[in-house]
VEXTORVO-773521 format. One record per residue (C-alpha): residue in one letter; x, y, z; residue number from 1. Coordinates in steps of 0.2 Angstrom, whole numbers, plus 5000, padded with zeros to 4 digits. Example, Ala and Ser with C-alpha at 12.3 -4.5 7.8 and 13.67 -1.06 7.14 Angstrom:
REM VEXTORVO-773521
+------+------+-------+------+-----+
: type : east : north :   up : seq :
+------+------+-------+------+-----+
:    A : 5062 :  4978 : 5039 :   1 :
:    S : 5068 :  4995 : 5036 :   2 :
+------+------+-------+------+-----+
REM end
This chain:
REM VEXTORVO-773521
+------+------+-------+------+-----+
: type : east : north :   up : seq :
+------+------+-------+------+-----+
:    M : 5000 :  5000 : 5000 :   1 :
:    L : 5014 :  5012 : 5004 :   2 :
:    Y : 5022 :  5010 : 4987 :   3 :
:    T : 5006 :  5014 : 4979 :   4 :
:    L : 5003 :  5029 : 4990 :   5 :
:    Y : 5021 :  5035 : 4986 :   6 :
:    E : 5018 :  5033 : 4967 :   7 :
:    T : 5002 :  5042 : 4968 :   8 :
:    Q : 5010 :  5057 : 4978 :   9 :
:    R : 5024 :  5057 : 4965 :  10 :
:    T : 5012 :  5057 : 4950 :  11 :
:    L : 5003 :  5072 : 4958 :  12 :
:    M : 5019 :  5081 : 4962 :  13 :
:    E : 5026 :  5079 : 4944 :  14 :
:    P : 5016 :  5093 : 4936 :  15 :
:    V : 5020 :  5105 : 4950 :  16 :
:    S : 5038 :  5101 : 4948 :  17 :
:    Y : 5038 :  5105 : 4930 :  18 :
:    M : 5028 :  5120 : 4933 :  19 :
:    A : 5042 :  5126 : 4945 :  20 :
:    Q : 5055 :  5122 : 4931 :  21 :
:    G : 5045 :  5133 : 4919 :  22 :
:    L : 5044 :  5147 : 4931 :  23 :
:    S : 5062 :  5146 : 4935 :  24 :
:    R : 5066 :  5148 : 4917 :  25 :
:    F : 5054 :  5162 : 4915 :  26 :
:    Y : 5062 :  5172 : 4929 :  27 :
:    S : 5080 :  5169 : 4922 :  28 :
:    N : 5075 :  5172 : 4904 :  29 :
:    P : 5087 :  5186 : 4898 :  30 :
:    Q : 5073 :  5192 : 4886 :  31 :
:    W : 5062 :  5197 : 4902 :  32 :
:    P : 5067 :  5215 : 4906 :  33 :
:    F : 5068 :  5211 : 4925 :  34 :
:    S : 5078 :  5195 : 4924 :  35 :
:    E : 5094 :  5204 : 4931 :  36 :
:    T : 5086 :  5210 : 4947 :  37 :
:    Q : 5090 :  5202 : 4964 :  38 :
:    L : 5071 :  5197 : 4966 :  39 :
:    A : 5071 :  5188 : 4949 :  40 :
:    H : 5087 :  5179 : 4954 :  41 :
:    R : 5079 :  5173 : 4970 :  42 :
:    M : 5063 :  5168 : 4962 :  43 :
:    A : 5072 :  5158 : 4948 :  44 :
:    A : 5084 :  5150 : 4961 :  45 :
:    G : 5069 :  5145 : 4972 :  46 :
:    Y : 5058 :  5138 : 4959 :  47 :
:    N : 5074 :  5128 : 4952 :  48 :
:    L : 5076 :  5121 : 4969 :  49 :
:    M : 5058 :  5116 : 4970 :  50 :
:    Y : 5059 :  5108 : 4953 :  51 :
:    R : 5074 :  5097 : 4959 :  52 :
:    L : 5066 :  5092 : 4975 :  53 :
:    G : 5050 :  5086 : 4967 :  54 :
:    K : 5056 :  5079 : 4951 :  55 :
:    D : 5058 :  5060 : 4947 :  56 :
:    Y : 5076 :  5055 : 4945 :  57 :
:    E : 5079 :  5042 : 4931 :  58 :
:    K : 5094 :  5030 : 4930 :  59 :
:    P : 5109 :  5041 : 4923 :  60 :
:    E : 5120 :  5036 : 4909 :  61 :
:    F : 5138 :  5032 : 4913 :  62 :
:    G : 5142 :  5044 : 4899 :  63 :
:    I : 5160 :  5040 : 4897 :  64 :
:    R : 5165 :  5044 : 4879 :  65 :
:    K : 5184 :  5045 : 4881 :  66 :
:    V : 5198 :  5044 : 4893 :  67 :
:    P : 5216 :  5049 : 4893 :  68 :
:    V : 5229 :  5035 : 4892 :  69 :
:    D : 5247 :  5042 : 4895 :  70 :
:    G : 5241 :  5058 : 4887 :  71 :
:    V : 5232 :  5051 : 4872 :  72 :
:    D : 5213 :  5052 : 4871 :  73 :
:    V : 5205 :  5034 : 4869 :  74 :
:    A : 5187 :  5032 : 4863 :  75 :
:    I : 5176 :  5021 : 4874 :  76 :
:    D : 5162 :  5010 : 4867 :  77 :
:    E : 5150 :  5004 : 4881 :  78 :
:    R : 5142 :  4988 : 4877 :  79 :
:    I : 5132 :  4974 : 4885 :  80 :
:    E : 5141 :  4957 : 4886 :  81 :
:    I : 5129 :  4947 : 4896 :  82 :
:    D : 5110 :  4951 : 4899 :  83 :
:    K : 5103 :  4942 : 4914 :  84 :
:    P : 5086 :  4944 : 4921 :  85 :
:    F : 5092 :  4955 : 4936 :  86 :
:    C : 5109 :  4961 : 4929 :  87 :
:    E : 5119 :  4967 : 4914 :  88 :
:    L : 5137 :  4964 : 4912 :  89 :
:    R : 5144 :  4979 : 4904 :  90 :
:    R : 5160 :  4981 : 4895 :  91 :
:    F : 5169 :  4998 : 4891 :  92 :
:    K : 5179 :  4994 : 4875 :  93 :
:    R : 5193 :  5006 : 4872 :  94 :
:    F : 5199 :  5011 : 4854 :  95 :
:    S : 5213 :  5021 : 4848 :  96 :
:    D : 5221 :  5026 : 4831 :  97 :
:    D : 5238 :  5028 : 4839 :  98 :
:    P : 5248 :  5011 : 4836 :  99 :
:    P : 5259 :  5013 : 4852 : 100 :
:    T : 5244 :  5017 : 4862 : 101 :
:    L : 5234 :  5002 : 4855 : 102 :
:    E : 5248 :  4990 : 4859 : 103 :
:    K : 5248 :  4997 : 4877 : 104 :
:    L : 5229 :  4994 : 4878 : 105 :
:    K : 5231 :  4976 : 4873 : 106 :
:    T : 5243 :  4973 : 4887 : 107 :
:    Q : 5234 :  4981 : 4901 : 108 :
:    P : 5225 :  4971 : 4915 : 109 :
:    V : 5207 :  4966 : 4914 : 110 :
:    V : 5196 :  4971 : 4929 : 111 :
:    L : 5178 :  4965 : 4933 : 112 :
:    I : 5171 :  4979 : 4945 : 113 :
:    V : 5156 :  4972 : 4955 : 114 :
:    A : 5145 :  4987 : 4959 : 115 :
:    P : 5134 :  4987 : 4974 : 116 :
:    L : 5116 :  4982 : 4974 : 117 :
:    S : 5110 :  4993 : 4988 : 118 :
:    G : 5098 :  5006 : 4982 : 119 :
:    H : 5109 :  5015 : 4969 : 120 :
:    H : 5113 :  5011 : 4951 : 121 :
:    A : 5130 :  5006 : 4946 : 122 :
:    T : 5133 :  5023 : 4938 : 123 :
:    L : 5137 :  5028 : 4956 : 124 :
:    L : 5154 :  5021 : 4952 : 125 :
:    R : 5156 :  5032 : 4936 : 126 :
:    E : 5172 :  5040 : 4943 : 127 :
:    T : 5179 :  5023 : 4948 : 128 :
:    V : 5176 :  5016 : 4930 : 129 :
:    R : 5183 :  5032 : 4922 : 130 :
:    M : 5199 :  5031 : 4932 : 131 :
:    M : 5201 :  5012 : 4930 : 132 :
:    L : 5200 :  5014 : 4911 : 133 :
:    T : 5215 :  5024 : 4910 : 134 :
:    G : 5225 :  5009 : 4914 : 135 :
:    H : 5214 :  4994 : 4913 : 136 :
:    K : 5201 :  4984 : 4903 : 137 :
:    V : 5185 :  4986 : 4912 : 138 :
:    Y : 5169 :  4976 : 4915 : 139 :
:    I : 5155 :  4981 : 4927 : 140 :
:    T : 5140 :  4973 : 4934 : 141 :
:    D : 5125 :  4984 : 4931 : 142 :
:    W : 5111 :  4978 : 4942 : 143 :
:    K : 5093 :  4981 : 4936 : 144 :
:    N : 5079 :  4989 : 4945 : 145 :
:    A : 5068 :  4975 : 4952 : 146 :
:    R : 5052 :  4985 : 4948 : 147 :
:    D : 5056 :  4982 : 4930 : 148 :
:    V : 5059 :  4964 : 4930 : 149 :
:    P : 5043 :  4954 : 4926 : 150 :
:    I : 5037 :  4942 : 4941 : 151 :
:    S : 5038 :  4928 : 4928 : 152 :
:    D : 5057 :  4929 : 4930 : 153 :
:    G : 5056 :  4922 : 4948 : 154 :
:    A : 5064 :  4929 : 4964 : 155 :
:    F : 5082 :  4934 : 4966 : 156 :
:    H : 5091 :  4928 : 4981 : 157 :
:    L : 5108 :  4932 : 4988 : 158 :
:    D : 5114 :  4915 : 4981 : 159 :
:    D : 5109 :  4920 : 4964 : 160 :
:    Y : 5119 :  4936 : 4966 : 161 :
:    I : 5134 :  4925 : 4970 : 162 :
:    N : 5131 :  4913 : 4955 : 163 :
:    Y : 5130 :  4928 : 4944 : 164 :
:    V : 5147 :  4934 : 4950 : 165 :
:    Q : 5154 :  4917 : 4947 : 166 :
:    E : 5147 :  4917 : 4929 : 167 :
:    F : 5154 :  4934 : 4925 : 168 :
:    V : 5171 :  4929 : 4932 : 169 :
:    R : 5172 :  4914 : 4921 : 170 :
:    H : 5166 :  4924 : 4906 : 171 :
:    V : 5180 :  4936 : 4908 : 172 :
:    Q : 5193 :  4923 : 4911 : 173 :
:    G : 5187 :  4913 : 4896 : 174 :
:    I : 5191 :  4928 : 4885 : 175 :
:    Y : 5208 :  4933 : 4893 : 176 :
:    G : 5213 :  4918 : 4903 : 177 :
:    Y : 5213 :  4928 : 4919 : 178 :
:    C : 5205 :  4943 : 4928 : 179 :
:    H : 5205 :  4954 : 4943 : 180 :
:    V : 5190 :  4958 : 4953 : 181 :
:    M : 5185 :  4974 : 4962 : 182 :
:    S : 5170 :  4975 : 4974 : 183 :
:    V : 5164 :  4991 : 4981 : 184 :
:    C : 5154 :  4991 : 4997 : 185 :
:    Q : 5139 :  4979 : 4998 : 186 :
:    P : 5147 :  4966 : 4985 : 187 :
:    T : 5163 :  4963 : 4996 : 188 :
:    V : 5153 :  4949 : 5005 : 189 :
:    P : 5145 :  4940 : 4990 : 190 :
:    V : 5161 :  4942 : 4980 : 191 :
:    L : 5172 :  4934 : 4994 : 192 :
:    A : 5159 :  4920 : 4994 : 193 :
:    A : 5160 :  4918 : 4975 : 194 :
:    I : 5178 :  4917 : 4975 : 195 :
:    S : 5179 :  4905 : 4990 : 196 :
:    L : 5167 :  4893 : 4982 : 197 :
:    M : 5177 :  4893 : 4966 : 198 :
:    A : 5193 :  4890 : 4975 : 199 :
:    S : 5185 :  4876 : 4985 : 200 :
:    R : 5180 :  4867 : 4969 : 201 :
:    G : 5197 :  4869 : 4962 : 202 :
:    E : 5192 :  4882 : 4949 : 203 :
:    Q : 5203 :  4895 : 4942 : 204 :
:    T : 5201 :  4911 : 4953 : 205 :
:    P : 5205 :  4929 : 4949 : 206 :
:    Q : 5223 :  4935 : 4951 : 207 :
:    S : 5218 :  4948 : 4964 : 208 :
:    M : 5202 :  4954 : 4973 : 209 :
:    I : 5201 :  4972 : 4979 : 210 :
:    M : 5188 :  4975 : 4992 : 211 :
:    M : 5183 :  4992 : 4996 : 212 :
:    G : 5172 :  4998 : 5011 : 213 :
:    G : 5161 :  4983 : 5013 : 214 :
:    P : 5154 :  4974 : 5028 : 215 :
:    I : 5164 :  4958 : 5029 : 216 :
:    D : 5162 :  4958 : 5047 : 217 :
:    A : 5148 :  4970 : 5052 : 218 :
:    R : 5151 :  4967 : 5071 : 219 :
:    R : 5167 :  4978 : 5070 : 220 :
:    S : 5164 :  4997 : 5073 : 221 :
:    P : 5145 :  4996 : 5070 : 222 :
:    T : 5137 :  5010 : 5061 : 223 :
:    T : 5119 :  5016 : 5060 : 224 :
:    V : 5116 :  5004 : 5046 : 225 :
:    N : 5123 :  4989 : 5057 : 226 :
:    N : 5113 :  4995 : 5072 : 227 :
:    L : 5097 :  4996 : 5062 : 228 :
:    A : 5098 :  4978 : 5057 : 229 :
:    Q : 5103 :  4973 : 5075 : 230 :
:    Q : 5089 :  4982 : 5083 : 231 :
:    H : 5075 :  4974 : 5073 : 232 :
:    S : 5070 :  4956 : 5071 : 233 :
:    F : 5070 :  4948 : 5054 : 234 :
:    E : 5051 :  4947 : 5055 : 235 :
:    W : 5051 :  4966 : 5057 : 236 :
:    F : 5060 :  4969 : 5041 : 237 :
:    E : 5048 :  4956 : 5032 : 238 :
:    N : 5033 :  4965 : 5039 : 239 :
:    N : 5038 :  4984 : 5038 : 240 :
:    V : 5049 :  4987 : 5023 : 241 :
:    I : 5043 :  4975 : 5009 : 242 :
:    Y : 5030 :  4980 : 4997 : 243 :
:    Q : 5023 :  4975 : 4980 : 244 :
:    V : 5027 :  4984 : 4965 : 245 :
:    P : 5012 :  4994 : 4958 : 246 :
:    N : 5003 :  4990 : 4942 : 247 :
:    R : 5011 :  5003 : 4931 : 248 :
:    F : 5028 :  4994 : 4931 : 249 :
:    A : 5034 :  4979 : 4922 : 250 :
:    G : 5037 :  4970 : 4938 : 251 :
:    S : 5020 :  4973 : 4945 : 252 :
:    G : 5016 :  4961 : 4960 : 253 :
:    R : 5035 :  4958 : 4963 : 254 :
:    E : 5039 :  4960 : 4982 : 255 :
:    V : 5053 :  4972 : 4984 : 256 :
:    Y : 5062 :  4983 : 4996 : 257 :
:    P : 5058 :  5000 : 4987 : 258 :
:    G : 5072 :  5012 : 4982 : 259 :
:    F : 5063 :  5027 : 4990 : 260 :
:    L : 5064 :  5019 : 5007 : 261 :
:    Q : 5083 :  5016 : 5005 : 262 :
:    H : 5085 :  5034 : 4999 : 263 :
:    A : 5075 :  5040 : 5014 : 264 :
:    G : 5087 :  5031 : 5025 : 265 :
:    F : 5102 :  5038 : 5016 : 266 :
:    M : 5096 :  5056 : 5019 : 267 :
:    A : 5091 :  5052 : 5037 : 268 :
:    M : 5109 :  5048 : 5041 : 269 :
:    N : 5115 :  5065 : 5037 : 270 :
:    P : 5100 :  5077 : 5036 : 271 :
:    D : 5109 :  5093 : 5041 : 272 :
:    R : 5123 :  5090 : 5028 : 273 :
:    H : 5110 :  5088 : 5014 : 274 :
:    A : 5099 :  5103 : 5020 : 275 :
:    S : 5115 :  5113 : 5020 : 276 :
:    S : 5120 :  5107 : 5003 : 277 :
:    H : 5103 :  5112 : 4995 : 278 :
:    Y : 5103 :  5129 : 5003 : 279 :
:    D : 5121 :  5132 : 4996 : 280 :
:    Y : 5114 :  5127 : 4979 : 281 :
:    F : 5101 :  5140 : 4981 : 282 :
:    L : 5114 :  5153 : 4986 : 283 :
:    N : 5125 :  5148 : 4971 : 284 :
:    L : 5111 :  5150 : 4959 : 285 :
:    I : 5108 :  5168 : 4966 : 286 :
:    K : 5126 :  5172 : 4964 : 287 :
:    G : 5128 :  5165 : 4947 : 288 :
:    D : 5141 :  5152 : 4953 : 289 :
:    D : 5137 :  5140 : 4939 : 290 :
:    S : 5152 :  5128 : 4942 : 291 :
:    S : 5147 :  5125 : 4960 : 292 :
:    A : 5128 :  5123 : 4955 : 293 :
:    E : 5133 :  5110 : 4942 : 294 :
:    T : 5143 :  5100 : 4954 : 295 :
:    H : 5128 :  5099 : 4966 : 296 :
:    R : 5116 :  5094 : 4951 : 297 :
:    K : 5128 :  5080 : 4946 : 298 :
:    F : 5130 :  5073 : 4963 : 299 :
:    Y : 5111 :  5073 : 4967 : 300 :
:    D : 5106 :  5067 : 4950 : 301 :
:    E : 5116 :  5052 : 4954 : 302 :
:    Y : 5112 :  5051 : 4973 : 303 :
:    N : 5093 :  5053 : 4970 : 304 :
:    A : 5092 :  5040 : 4957 : 305 :
:    V : 5088 :  5024 : 4966 : 306 :
:    L : 5082 :  5006 : 4962 : 307 :
:    D : 5071 :  4993 : 4970 : 308 :
:    M : 5079 :  4977 : 4977 : 309 :
:    D : 5070 :  4960 : 4976 : 310 :
:    A : 5063 :  4956 : 4993 : 311 :
:    A : 5072 :  4939 : 4993 : 312 :
:    Y : 5089 :  4946 : 4990 : 313 :
:    Y : 5087 :  4961 : 5003 : 314 :
:    L : 5080 :  4949 : 5017 : 315 :
:    D : 5094 :  4936 : 5013 : 316 :
:    T : 5107 :  4950 : 5015 : 317 :
:    I : 5100 :  4957 : 5031 : 318 :
:    K : 5100 :  4939 : 5039 : 319 :
:    V : 5116 :  4933 : 5032 : 320 :
:    V : 5127 :  4948 : 5033 : 321 :
:    F : 5120 :  4959 : 5047 : 322 :
:    Q : 5111 :  4947 : 5059 : 323 :
:    D : 5119 :  4930 : 5058 : 324 :
:    Y : 5136 :  4935 : 5052 : 325 :
:    S : 5137 :  4919 : 5043 : 326 :
:    L : 5153 :  4923 : 5033 : 327 :
:    V : 5164 :  4926 : 5048 : 328 :
:    N : 5155 :  4912 : 5058 : 329 :
:    G : 5159 :  4899 : 5045 : 330 :
:    T : 5141 :  4894 : 5044 : 331 :
:    W : 5136 :  4900 : 5027 : 332 :
:    D : 5129 :  4888 : 5014 : 333 :
:    V : 5126 :  4894 : 4996 : 334 :
:    V : 5115 :  4885 : 4984 : 335 :
:    S : 5124 :  4884 : 4967 : 336 :
:    E : 5116 :  4885 : 4950 : 337 :
:    T : 5115 :  4865 : 4950 : 338 :
:    G : 5105 :  4866 : 4966 : 339 :
:    R : 5119 :  4860 : 4977 : 340 :
:    A : 5122 :  4868 : 4994 : 341 :
:    E : 5140 :  4872 : 4997 : 342 :
:    R : 5149 :  4879 : 5012 : 343 :
:    V : 5158 :  4896 : 5010 : 344 :
:    R : 5177 :  4893 : 5015 : 345 :
:    P : 5187 :  4909 : 5012 : 346 :
:    Q : 5202 :  4899 : 5019 : 347 :
:    D : 5202 :  4889 : 5003 : 348 :
:    I : 5208 :  4904 : 4993 : 349 :
:    T : 5227 :  4902 : 4990 : 350 :
:    G : 5231 :  4909 : 4972 : 351 :
:    T : 5221 :  4926 : 4973 : 352 :
:    A : 5230 :  4941 : 4980 : 353 :
:    L : 5219 :  4952 : 4993 : 354 :
:    L : 5219 :  4971 : 4994 : 355 :
:    T : 5206 :  4979 : 5007 : 356 :
:    I : 5203 :  4997 : 5007 : 357 :
:    E : 5194 :  5007 : 5021 : 358 :
:    G : 5190 :  5026 : 5023 : 359 :
:    E : 5195 :  5033 : 5040 : 360 :
:    L : 5178 :  5042 : 5042 : 361 :
:    D : 5167 :  5029 : 5034 : 362 :
:    D : 5150 :  5030 : 5042 : 363 :
:    I : 5142 :  5015 : 5032 : 364 :
:    S : 5155 :  5002 : 5034 : 365 :
:    G : 5164 :  5005 : 5050 : 366 :
:    S : 5183 :  5003 : 5053 : 367 :
:    G : 5189 :  4986 : 5052 : 368 :
:    Q : 5174 :  4978 : 5044 : 369 :
:    T : 5183 :  4976 : 5027 : 370 :
:    E : 5200 :  4972 : 5034 : 371 :
:    A : 5192 :  4957 : 5042 : 372 :
:    A : 5194 :  4948 : 5026 : 373 :
:    H : 5212 :  4945 : 5030 : 374 :
:    D : 5207 :  4935 : 5046 : 375 :
:    L : 5196 :  4924 : 5035 : 376 :
:    C : 5208 :  4922 : 5020 : 377 :
:    T : 5221 :  4913 : 5029 : 378 :
:    G : 5227 :  4902 : 5014 : 379 :
:    I : 5233 :  4918 : 5005 : 380 :
:    P : 5252 :  4921 : 5009 : 381 :
:    K : 5255 :  4937 : 5019 : 382 :
:    E : 5266 :  4944 : 5005 : 383 :
:    K : 5250 :  4943 : 4994 : 384 :
:    R : 5239 :  4953 : 5006 : 385 :
:    K : 5238 :  4972 : 5009 : 386 :
:    H : 5227 :  4984 : 5018 : 387 :
:    L : 5225 :  5003 : 5015 : 388 :
:    T : 5216 :  5015 : 5027 : 389 :
:    V : 5213 :  5032 : 5018 : 390 :
:    Q : 5215 :  5046 : 5030 : 391 :
:    G : 5201 :  5059 : 5030 : 392 :
:    A : 5190 :  5049 : 5018 : 393 :
:    G : 5172 :  5044 : 5020 : 394 :
:    H : 5163 :  5030 : 5012 : 395 :
:    Y : 5161 :  5038 : 4995 : 396 :
:    G : 5179 :  5046 : 4996 : 397 :
:    I : 5187 :  5029 : 4993 : 398 :
:    F : 5180 :  5026 : 4976 : 399 :
:    S : 5176 :  5044 : 4969 : 400 :
:    G : 5183 :  5061 : 4971 : 401 :
:    R : 5201 :  5068 : 4974 : 402 :
:    R : 5206 :  5055 : 4987 : 403 :
:    W : 5201 :  5041 : 4975 : 404 :
:    R : 5211 :  5048 : 4961 : 405 :
:    E : 5226 :  5053 : 4971 : 406 :
:    K : 5227 :  5041 : 4986 : 407 :
:    V : 5217 :  5025 : 4981 : 408 :
:    Y : 5219 :  5022 : 4963 : 409 :
:    P : 5238 :  5022 : 4962 : 410 :
:    V : 5238 :  5009 : 4976 : 411 :
:    V : 5225 :  4998 : 4966 : 412 :
:    R : 5235 :  5000 : 4950 : 413 :
:    E : 5251 :  4995 : 4958 : 414 :
:    F : 5243 :  4980 : 4967 : 415 :
:    I : 5235 :  4974 : 4951 : 416 :
:    G : 5251 :  4975 : 4942 : 417 :
:    A : 5261 :  4966 : 4955 : 418 :
:    S : 5248 :  4952 : 4956 : 419 :
:    Q : 5248 :  4950 : 4938 : 420 :
:    S : 5267 :  4949 : 4937 : 421 :
:    A : 5268 :  4937 : 4951 : 422 :
:    A : 5255 :  4926 : 4943 : 423 :
:    R : 5264 :  4927 : 4926 : 424 :
:    N : 5281 :  4922 : 4934 : 425 :
:    A : 5272 :  4907 : 4943 : 426 :
:    Q : 5265 :  4900 : 4927 : 427 :
:    P : 5281 :  4891 : 4921 : 428 :
:    V : 5284 :  4883 : 4939 : 429 :
:    Q : 5266 :  4877 : 4938 : 430 :
:    R : 5269 :  4869 : 4921 : 431 :
:    K : 5284 :  4860 : 4927 : 432 :
:    R : 5276 :  4853 : 4942 : 433 :
:    R : 5262 :  4846 : 4931 : 434 :
:    S : 5274 :  4838 : 4919 : 435 :
:    A : 5284 :  4831 : 4933 : 436 :
+------+------+-------+------+-----+
REM end
């Protein structure tokens, strides 16, 4: 019922929002004789803010058309490699007419970025992708909005997420013979599970896994997110945050955790900061500070664009990650694509290097939650494991913005390069052992 009420309210607000947009344009139209007055500037700014607060935010594009590779602009072609009911595997194919650059592109490592399925679209990692493309071949998981997935496609569980990740890893390894995996926030847990299961079966695993700001062990330095899951029972989540998708969407009737509830939760974590940001935007419009206003628009165009999560996946995550701590307790069984239940054993990973990254001021995944992966992956030699705490960085700062570009990416690039070199050097030894 709540979802239907929300959609009704949003539908009623839509014409008001666009009316506000029209009035903002009217007051700022240079053809209007009073457009340069202080009153007109305030009216235009106020109506613009009203428009943005009331409008519907659709999924943005990645919009990465080119990136510089050692000073040479390289064209990017975004394409869908695999289309699953709940996810698209996207590839950012790079092209260049410069022969030396083209040769360099061919030799650079390939990375699968597993984007979070936690309310926002994968485009939240746009800066992550853009920076990685300067030195790597890049694939990314682009999760679909559950409200757009027909109910005939069935439910989507956390186990399905893990099976998707394994399929994507095998796909990339099948093309290049290897891959590196980067997980940001929520997917650190299912990615670690996926690679653990592959290792336990004796499958080829990625050469490295980079885990950034995720709740591997949510008991450490609990945040507001962790406390919410602890303070309420599993049944409370079932009864209070799960709703059916209204009729106007392709996924009509599907039970989901709505994106608008997740967005409200995000906003409630830092209400003063968001209120201040919107007021600053209003003042910047009045002052004519177009650069600052555009920065605000870009951030909130992404931040306000949310997606629904299938109820089965959301509830599985609450129980496994935030209530039972199944990964760190060694009690997690995952059902494979063949229907077989398999125990997740991170200690079975031996050939995959591990880099964990945390932000000093992360208020979503607290200090030590991601680093806990090192305590679980005891089969990985110490020389193949590394941890980075980014001073002064919050949750988003470790994968976007200046700290990501200047502090985190250089470490990621070096770690991937070293892991690939180590794997390449180990290959002749492995072949000799087989022949022996």
